[in-house]
N, C-alpha and C positions, 0 to 999 in steps of 0.2 A: 509328823502328820499336822500338827498344829500350825508349824510353819509353813508348810506346803498349803495348807487351807489358806490361811493368810495371804499368803503370797498369790493364790488362786483366785481370791476374793478381789486382791488389788488389782489384778490384770483384767479380772471380768469388769469391775468397777471404772479403770480407764478405758477400755473398749466402750462401755456403755458412754461414757462422756464424748468420746470422740464422735459417736454414731449421733447422741444429741446435737453436739456443734453443728454437725454437717446437715442435720436436718432443720435446724433454726436457722443455719446460712440459709439453706435453698428456700425456706418459707420467707424470709426476709428480700432475699434477691427476686423472689417472684412478687412481693408485694410492691418493689421497688420500681420494677420493671412496669408493672401496670400502671403506677401513680405518673411515672415520666410520661408512658403512652397518652394518657387522658390531659395531663399538662399540654404536651404538643399539638394534641388536637384542639384543645382551648385556644391556644396562641395562634394556630392557623386559621381558625375560623375568624379570632378578633382582629388578624392583620387584614384578612381579605375585606373585611367591612370597612377598615379604615382607609383601604386601597381605595374600593369603590367610591367610597364620600369623597377622598381626594381627586378622582377622576372626574366625578360630577362637577367639583367645583371648579378644577381645568376647563371642562368643555364649555361651563360658563361663561366663563373669562374669556376664552377663544372666541366666543359667539358675540360678547360685546365688543370685543377689539376688532370685528370685520365689521359689524354694524357700523361702528364708529370711522373705519377707514372708508368705507362706502359714502359714507354722508358728507366726512370733510373732502373725499376727492368731488364729488357733484358739486359743492360750492366752489371748489378751486377752479374746475373746467368753467363752471360758469362766469366767474370773475375773470378768467383768463381769455374767453371767449369775446366777451365784454371790451376788455383792455385792446385786443388784436384788433378786434374792429377798428376802434377809434384810432389806433396807431396807423393802419393801413389807410384810413382817409387822410390823416395828416401826411403820411409819406407819399402817396399819390398828388397831393395838391405841391407839396415842395418840389417833387419830380417833376411837374411839368413846368413848373416856375424854371427851375435848373435847365430842361430842356430848350424850352424859349430863349433863355439867355444865351445858351452854346449855340442854337442856329443863329441866333442874331450876330454873335461873334464870328462864327464860321463864315457866314456870307461876308462882312465885312474884312475878315481875313483874305478871303479869297480873290476879292476885289483887289485888294492891297498887293497880293502877290503878282495878279496878273501884270498892274502897274510897274511893280519893281522889275519883272523878269524882262520887259520890254526893255527899261532904261538900261537894265544889266546886259543883255544881249547886244545891245546898240553901243555900250562902252566897251565889252570884253572883244567884240568884233574889231573894234578900230584898235585896241590894245594888241590885239592877235597880228593884225596886219603890221602894227609897227615892230612888235616884237620877232616877228619872221625875218624881216628884213635885217634887224640887228643880229638876230641868230645866225643867219647866214655867213655874216661875215666874221661872226665870232668863232663859229664852225670852222670855217677855212683858216684862220689865224691857229686856232688850237690845235687843228691836226697838223699842220706844218710843225707846230712847235713837239706835239708828240712824235712825229715821225724824226725830227731830230734829236729828240731824247732816246728814243729807241734805237736809232744809229749809234750813238756814243755807248749805250750799254752793251750794244753788240761787239762795238770795238774793244770795251775793256773786258768782256767776256772773252775776246780773242786773246787779248793780252796775259789773260790768265792761264794760257797755254803752256808757258815755263812752268807756273806752279804744278800743273799736270804732270809734265816732265819729270819734274824733282820728286812727286809723290811716286811715279812709275819706277825711278831710280832706287828709291829706298825699298820699295817692295820688291824689286830684282834681289837686292842684297839680303833682305829677310829670306826670299825663296832659298837664295843660295845656303844661307846659314841653316836655314833648317833643313836642307838638302844633305848637308855635310853631317848634321846631327845625325839625321837618318843613316846616313854611312855609316858612321861610327858606332851607332848601336848595333847595326848589322853584324859589325866586325867585331863587338865585344861578346853579341851572342854566339856568334861561330867558334871562337876561342873558347868561350865558358862551355860549348857543347862538347869541342874538343877534349879538354881538359876531363870534364865528367867523364866522358868514353874512357880515356885513359886510365884514370882512377878505378872505374868500375873492372875494367879489363884486369888491372894488377890485383885488385883485391879477389877478383874470381881464380886467378893463377894462385895465388896463395892459399887460397882456400882447398883448390884441388891437391895441392902439394900436401898440406896437411892431412887430407882425406887419405892420400896413398900411404903417407906415414904411418897414420892409424890403422889402415888395413894390413901392412907389414907387420907391426907389432902385434896384434890380433892373431895373425899366422905363425909368428914366431914364438907364443905364447902356446898355442895350441900345439905346436911341433916339440915344444919342450914337456909338455904335460904327456903326451904319448910316450916320448924317449924316457921320461921319469917312472910311468907306470910300466914299460916294458922291462927297464932294469930292475924295477921291483919284483918282478914276476920271475926272471930268470936267476937272481941271486940266492945263494945255499939258505937253507933255513936257519942255520946256527949262527951266520952274521948277518942275517937279513935285516934286524931290527934296529941298531943303533946307527950305523954310517949312513945308510940309505935314508932315513928320517930327517937327518941333519942336512944331508947334501939337498934333498927335496924340498923341504923348507927353506933353506935359503934361495933356492932356485925361484920357488913360489912367491918368496916375499919379493925378490929382485924383480919378478914380473909384474906382482901385484904394485909395486913403486912405479915401474913403468908405464903401467895403465892408468894408474892415478895421474901421472904427469901427460899422458898423453889426453886425459880426459881434462884437465885443466887447460891445456892447450887449445883442445878444441874449444871449451867453452870461451877461451880469451878469442877465438878466432870468430866464432860466432855473434860475441860482442861488438867485435870489428866489424864483422859484416853487417850487423844491424844500425850500426853508426854510420856504415857508408851509405845504407840505404836510406837513412834519416837524411844525412848530407845530399844524396842524389833526390831525395823529394824535395828539399830546400832548395836546391840549385833548379830544380823543375818549377817550382812556384817563381822564383826569383826570374827565370827565364819567360814565364807568363806572363809576369808584372813588365819585365821590360819587353816584351811582345805587345801588351796593350798599349803601353808608350808609344811604342813604334808606330802603331795603328792610328793612335791619336795624333801621333806628329804628321802621319801620312795624310791626315783628314784634313789637319790645320795648312799642309802644303797646298791640298787640293782648293781648300777655300781661298786660300793666298793667290792661287792661280786664277781662278775666277774672279777675283776680284782685281787682279792684275789684267786680266782680258777685258774687263768691263773698262778699266781705266783707259787701257791702248784704244778700246772703241769710242770711248769718249773723247779721248785726245785725238784719235783720226777724223772724227765729225766736226770738232771744235776747229781744227786746223781746214777742213774742206768750206767750214762756214766762213772762218777767216779771209779765207782766199774768195771765198764769194763776196765779202764784203768789201776787201779791196778792190774786186772788180767794179762793185756798186759805185764805191766812193770816187775810182777813176771816170765812170761814165758820168755821176752825178756833177761832177766838178765843173765849174763854170768853163766854158769854152771862151779861147782868146780869139784875136781878130784873125780872120781869116788871109789876110795879107801877110803877116807874119809865119804862116804855116808853109812848109815845102812839099806837101801833100793834102788832097782833099778827100773826105769822106763821104761815099754816097751809101745811104742807109737803104739796104733791100727788105722790103715788106712781103708779108705772106698776102698771097693773091686773094687770100678769103677773110681774113680777120684785121690786117694791118697791124698785128703785134709787131714789135721790133724783135727780131730774131737773133739766137746768138749765133757767131760763126759767119754770118751773111753781110759782114761790112766789107766791101771792095775799097782798095786804096788804089788811086792812080797818082803816079808820080808826074806831076805836070808841072815844073817850077816855072814855066813861061805862059800858063793860061791865065787871063786876066779876070777879074772879079766880076766883072758883068756876066761873063760867059758863065760863071758857076749859080749866080743869082737867078738867070733865064733857066738852067738845067731844075735847080731847086724850085722853081715855079710849075714847070712844066710836070715834075714828080708829084707836086703835091695835088694837084688837080684831080688826078685817079685815086691817089690816096684818100684824099677826102671823101670820095663816094664810096671807098671802100668802108671807112672807119664810120661812116653813117649806117650801112648796111649791117656790120657789125654790132653797132650800138643797138638796133633794131633787134637783131638776134639775141642780145643779153637782156633786152626788159621782156621779150616773152620768154627766155626761160625763167629769170626771176618772178613773172606772173604766174607762171606754171608753178613753180615751186611754193609761190604763197599760199597755195591752195592745200588741202590734204588729199594727196592724190594716191593715197593708200598704198597695197602691197600687191604684188604679182608672184605666185608661187612661194609667198613666204619670204620675198625678197622685196627691199625697200624700192620702190620707183624713183621715187625723188634722188635718191644717192646714186642709182644707176645713171639717169638722162644728165645729172651734173657733170658724173666724172666722163661720161661719153663727150658730152658736149664741150668741156674744157681739153678734153684730149685731141677732139677731132678739131678744134679752132687752134690749137698749139698754144693755148694760154700758159702751159708751166714752163714755156720756152721764153716767153715774153719779159723784157727789161722794165716795162711798165703796162700795167692794166688796174682797172677798178672794178673788175667782174668778181674777184676775190673779198674785198671790202664789202659788196652788196650781198654776197652770199650769205657773210659773216653777220651781216647787220639783220639780215631776214632770220636768221636762227636765232639771236640775240632777241629782237622783237618777238618771236614766237615764245619765246621761255619766260618772258616777262611774267606770265600768270602763272607764279609758282604752286598754285593750288591746284591747278588742272592735271592731273596725273596723265590723264590719257594724251594729251600734247607733248608731256614731257618723255613719255614712252615712246612716241612716234618720232620725237628729234633724237631720242639716243639711241634708236634702232638706225637711224639715218645716218648719222654723224660716225657712228662706231664704223659702219661698213664704208662710209665715203674715205673714213682714214685709214682702213685697213688697204683700200684699192690705191691710196696715194701714196703709202709707206712701199706696196710692192713696186709701184712706177718710177717714183722719183729717186733721184741720187743727185748728191751733192754735185754742181759743176768742177770743183776743184780737185776732185778724187784721181783724176787721170794723173796730175802732175806731183801726186804726193810719191815718199821715197818707197820702193817695193817693199821692204821689208816689215811695212807695219800694215796691218789688217783691215782691209776696206770695209767699214760697216756704220751703218746710221742708224744705232741704238741708242742714243742720248735721249731721245724723248719718247712719251708712252706710244706704245705700240711698235717701236724701232725695231727690236728683235723679233716683231712677228714676223716679217718677210725673211730672215734666217731661217727662223724655225720651218716656213714653208719650203725653203731651199733645201732644207736638209731631209725633210720627210720624203718617203719614196714616192707616195701617189701625187703628190703636189696638190694644189688648189686648182689651176685649171680655169683660169678667168678666158672667156672666148666673145670675142666682139664680131659683131657683122658690119662690113663695108667702113671699117675704119682701122685697117691694116694690122689687126690684133687677133687674128683667128688660132686658135689652138692653146696649147696649154702653157705651162710655165718657162720651155725654153723657147717658144716662139714669141714672147712678150719682149720688147727690149725697153731697157730703164732708159729715163729722159733725165739727161742734164738739166735739172731745174734752177731755176733763177730766184732771187731774194723772194720777189712776193709770192712764188708758189712754196717755198720752205716757211714763209711767216704765216700763208695760210694753214700750213699742216700743224705748223706750232698752236695756232688760234682753234682748230680743230679739236686738238689733243686736249686745250683747257677746257673748251666746251661738253666734252666727253666727261671728263672729271666733275666740272660743273653738274651736268643734268643729272649723273650717277648722285650726287651727295644731295640733291635737291628732291630727286624720288625717295632715296632713304630716309631723310628728315621729314619728308611729309608723311611718311606712315608712322616714323616715331611720333609726330605730334597727334595724328590720330588716334594711337593707342596709349599715349601716357597719360590721359584722364581715367581709363578703364583700369590701368596697372594699379592706381591707387585704391581702388574699390576691390582688385583681386587678391591684395595682399591677407585682408582680414574679412573673415566671415560675417554676414548681416547678424546681429544679435537676437533679431525676432526669428529669424529661419534655423538658426543653432538651437533656439531655446525649443523651438516646435519639433526638431529632430528628435532632442531630446527626451521632451516630455509625453509625444505622441508616437511612441514605438509603436505602440500596439494597433495603430491605425495605418495601413499599408498605403492607401490613395493618397492622404494627408502626408505622408512620410514622400511618396513620389512627386507631390506639387512643391513641397518644401525643399527638395533635392534639386528641383529644376529651376527654384528661384536661385538656388544657392550658386550654381553655375552659369547664372544669368551674364553675367559680366565676363565669364570667359568665353562663353558664345559669341558675345559681341566681338573681342577679338579673336575670334576663330572667322567670324564673318568678314571682319575689315580686312586678314589676310588673305581671305580667299577672293574678295572683290579685286583685290590689288595685284593677284595672280593672274585672275581672267584679263585685267587691262594690260599687264607685261606680254601674256600670249598673245592676247588680240592684235598688239603691235609688233610681234616676233622681236621682241628684245632676246638676244642670245642668251641661251639656258645660262653660261657661265655667271653673266651678269646678274641674272634673277639669283643664282644661288648665292653669290657672294651679297647680294642685297638681304637675303632670308637669313644668311649667317650672322649678319650686323646687326638685324632686327632681333633677333634670339639673343643675341649677347646683350642686347641693351634690355631686352625683359629679363634676363638671369641678374643683370646688376641691379636693375630698379628694384625687383622683388626681393634679393639677398640683401641688399644694403637697408631696405625697409623692415626685413625682418632682424636683422641685427640691431638696428634702431629704437624697436619701439618693442617695450616687453610685452603688451598684451597680444603680439602676435606669436610670440612664442609658446603656445598653447597645443595641446593635444588635439583639441577638435579643428583650430585652425590650420594645424598641418594635416588634418585630414581633406580640409578644405581646398588647399592649395593644391595638394596631391591629386584630386578629382581636376582642378582646371588642368593640372600638367597631364592629365592623361588625355582629355580633350584635345589639347596641342600635339600630343602623340599622335593621336588618331589623325588629326589633320596631316601631320607630316606624312603619314603612311598613304592619304587618300593622294596629295599633292605629288606622290612619287620622287623619287631621289634627281629626277634629271632637272627639276627646279629646286628641290629643296636642299639636297647634297646632305651634308653633313650639320643640318643647322641644329637639329636636336641634340648635338652634343655639347653646344654652346651652353644648355641649361644645367651643367653638371653640378654647379655650386648650390642654386637652390633645389636640384632634385636630391643631393645628397643631405642638405640640411633638413628639408622635409622627412626625408624618409629617416633621420635621425629622431625627428621628433615624435614618429608614429609608431616606434617600436617600442615593446613592452620590455618590462624588466630591465631597465636601464642599469639599475645599480649593480647589477650581477655581469656589465660589460666592464673588461679591463681596457686601459689607454691604448695600449696594442692593438685589440680589435677594433676600436674605435677609429684611430688612425692609419691602420692599414686596410680594413676590411668593410668598415660602414662608411667612413667618411676620409678616405685617401687624399682628396683634393684639396680639403679644408685646413688650413692653418691653425697652429697651436690657439692664436689669439679669438680665431673666431670660433673653434669648437669651446674654448673657455666662456665666451660670451654666450653662446647658446645655452650652455649647461648651466650657468649662473641665472640665468633670464628664464629658464623654462618653468612651467607650471601646467598642471594638467585640472582642467574644469570639468572633465567628464567622468574618469575613473578615479581620480585622485592619488594617480602613482607619482613617486618621486622622480628626480634627476639620477644623476650618475654618482657614484659613491664617493663619499668626502676624500679618501684618497687619491682618486684619480683627480679631482679638483685640484688638491694640493700637488701631485705630480704636475699638472698642467700649469701652476704655477711658478714651478721650480723653473720647468722650459721656458715658460715666458722671461723669466728673470733670465737667464742664463742667455735669450736671444735679445735683450734689451739694447745690446750695444749695435744691434744690424738695423740700419735705420730703414732698411725696405720692409722688414717685419714688424714695424711698430703699427702699421697703420693694418685695421681689419676690414676695412672697406674697400670694394674694387671699382674700377675706374673705367668708364666706357670709352671705348677707343673708335673716334669719328674719322681717323684717316683713310685713305683710298686702300684697301685690302688686297687689291691684286697686282701682280707683276705684269711685266711685259712677256716673259717667257709663258707664265700660266696661259693668258690671252692667246699666245701664239698655238699652243697646244690643244687649246679647246675650241677655236673656229672652225666653222665645217667649210667644205669645198662651195664657193661663189661662182655662179655661171650667170653672166649678165647676157648672153646672145638671144635668149628666147622671151626677155621682158617687153609687153607692150607698152608703148607711151602713152601719155593721156591723150584725150581727143584735141583738147587746145594746141598739142603738139604736132599729131599727125595732119591737122589741116594746114600747116605750115611748111612750104617746101623747102625751106632752108634746112629742115628738120629730118629730111630723108635719111640720112645715115643713122638715125635711131630705129629705123623699122627692123624688123626681124628678116633673116637671109629669104625665108621662103616667099614674101613680098616682093 
């Protein structure tokens, strides 16, 4: 009990201690919380007082600074106003003195200029009169020299006919060789297909035989099993067990072995069938490859035949021109004395123009006629001929005076080309041995296009020269074509627009030129060909040169106009680009900045639109307009793409967005201009479009080399993609270029292609050649009808040009 009491007292004592400890802890914590709350309140009050005191000091200091600023500003404005008034007074005095001196100097200069102008005018007029006299003599000598030089060149070109014949023979041999190869390939292909069919038939027969043997073996096995089963059932019970089991087991084993052998044989036959099918597939692939090679050979043969035909046409044309030159040389050769000749030539002239006509020289064999009688006949003939020549000269002057003016168009057809062609045809100038009307027309065209900056004049003459050249090509033919060998085809397609007439002849509808009062009414069948002389052929060649020259001048003028703007279109202005990035919250400011960004592109679009209006107003053929814009867009592509590759600041994300917006403006213009005048010009921007598309795509590191080269940029080369990828930087979102392994792959491909000279250059070249062929133009020209074209008033008033009036009058 004592221990229990002691234990109870100890437990009670411990419980009392725990209670006391908890109560003391509670009291101490309560005192601590109250003390902390009081301290926090005191700190808050004290800090508020300090803050109010500091605020008062800052307020007083700010008021003092403001008072000092106002006082100092007042003193500064007062001093500046006083200084400005003084400077204005001094400047006014100095400017008045300078103005008086300038007025005095200008007065003296004007008087001196008047004196100098009078003296220089007198001196220049005297010098002009002397130079005019000297120039006329020099021009006569120079033109005769140029004519002789041109004659020598044409004779040399005629001698080159032999070289063209050799080239034709080589091409014939090559065509024969390719034809023989093609026939050999066809025979090999036929033999291969026959051998393949025989092998397949043999394999199918062997497979069928094996299948029949297998079916027979299976049937025999079933019959043996049925016989064994019946024998077992019919045998006595005593002797049933031992002999029957042995016999049946042997038969079953024998049949099992035969079955296994048949199965192995079947598997071997199946393997042989698989091998035969595989060989058949290989043979088919080989035959397909040979078929492709054969098709390529056929295409090469077609190309060679086309080139062979072109050479034949060129050869025939050169031979005809050679014959014309021989006739010209005979005509221009110095005549010998009339007394030594056995017959005299009396030249018959046209009753309207006085030109020498081919085939109208009458020879009279009069060996006993005296020379004075010939002289009298010549003088009697020259008197009416002189009057005819004077009247023809007046008509030519009237024609030249008319075409020197801009006489416009009638129903979309050039009036100048129409009246020139009709007049020359009516006067039979194409059949003349000697005439200067062609030279005068060429001089008019040359003097008209001397002002290379006037696109309106150039477009007017491009429309007229192309139409006139087309008419000449359909009408004229070389005079020596009738005496050529019949095996060669007659064609005049060696010059520009040469095969245009051939295209019209082969077309079912024809072009149907119709004239009035000129003996040329109807379509192509009613239009007779004229055997042209040397002046007419030379005139056609000069027109060809002028068509190409005027086309090049028009194209180059547009290039010069847009070249300064292209330098501004490749890189976005920094101010506008920064305003777009920082001011994204303000839509109005962003719209103004965006308009400023594409201002240069809109200038290019405006130039293109004005140029198109000029060409359409002068009825330039749409085919030539399409070619102009195709070359212009190719020029834009070359300039922008080369600038992008050469300048690192252009290979940025924001700059790509800027160029993409400009290209969208060009695309919209192409849509509005219609395909009739623009054609496929938009496709010429494929390099810059794909490069800009690569710059503005996101997640470039995730793109593989195959996706970049085949999906994103199939036109760009590895060198160009490598340069764009290494020069790329993102100033807008901070994205990275393509992955390093893609860069390494590009570097490896560039190393492999380093031996190829064509792939070393990553820049594009601008093609400034004439981009159209004769066949393209001949297919694109529309029907030309000259019957209802009204002549200008200057021609209508002249009775000598009544043949130009429409049939209704």
